C-alpha positions as CSV (number, residue, x, y, z in Angstrom):
1,M,-26.7,-5.9,28.0
2,I,-23.9,-5.6,25.4
3,K,-23.2,-8.6,23.2
4,W,-19.4,-8.8,23.2
5,S,-19.2,-10.9,20.1
6,S,-21.0,-8.3,17.9
7,Y,-19.0,-5.5,19.5
8,L,-15.7,-7.3,18.7
9,S,-16.7,-8.0,15.1
10,Q,-17.6,-4.4,14.6
11,E,-14.2,-3.3,16.0
12,R,-12.5,-5.9,13.8
13,S,-14.4,-4.7,10.7
14,F,-13.3,-1.1,11.4
15,M,-9.7,-2.1,11.8
16,I,-9.8,-4.0,8.5
17,K,-11.2,-0.9,6.8
18,V,-8.6,1.3,8.3
19,L,-5.8,-1.0,7.1
20,L,-7.2,-1.3,3.6
21,L,-7.5,2.5,3.4
22,A,-3.8,2.9,4.6
23,S,-2.7,0.3,2.0
24,F,-4.6,2.1,-0.8
25,I,-3.1,5.5,0.3
26,L,0.5,4.1,0.5
27,Q,0.1,2.5,-2.9
28,I,-1.0,5.8,-4.5
29,I,1.8,7.7,-2.8
30,G,4.3,5.1,-4.0
31,I,3.0,5.1,-7.6
32,V,3.0,8.9,-7.8
33,D,6.6,9.0,-6.5
34,C,7.7,6.4,-8.9
35,L,6.1,8.3,-11.9
36,K,7.7,11.5,-10.8
37,S,11.2,10.0,-10.6
38,N,13.9,10.5,-13.2
39,K,14.1,6.8,-14.0
40,P,13.6,5.7,-17.6
41,I,10.1,4.3,-18.3
42,N,11.4,0.6,-18.6
43,E,12.4,0.9,-15.0
44,K,9.2,2.5,-13.8
45,I,6.8,0.0,-15.2
46,P,8.0,-2.9,-13.2
47,W,8.0,-0.9,-10.0
48,I,4.5,0.4,-10.7
49,L,3.3,-3.3,-11.2
50,V,5.0,-4.3,-7.9
51,L,3.4,-1.4,-6.0
52,F,0.0,-2.2,-7.4
53,F,-0.1,-5.9,-6.9
54,L,1.9,-6.4,-3.7
55,S,0.4,-3.6,-1.5
56,Y,2.5,-3.2,1.7
57,I,5.3,-5.4,0.6
58,G,5.5,-3.5,-2.7
59,V,5.7,-0.1,-1.1
60,A,8.5,-1.4,1.4
61,C,10.5,-2.9,-1.5
62,Y,10.2,0.3,-3.5
63,Y,11.4,2.6,-0.8
64,L,14.1,0.3,0.4
65,I,15.4,-1.0,-3.0
66,G,13.9,0.9,-5.9
67,K,14.3,4.4,-4.7
68,K,18.0,4.0,-4.2
69,S,18.8,2.7,-7.7
């Protein structure tokens, strides 16, 4: 007999791991993109900090606001 509570907790654990991996990959892509941009270094450093500390929100802000300026 399957214990549904343990099955659901394993499924939830897997989803958390997938979301954390996606967050890490998006952060790395955003930071590399920021470093490759033609912006001066004094504009890059704040964006790198935002990308590093704010995860999904930082990536969204960078691509919506920072990439245009």
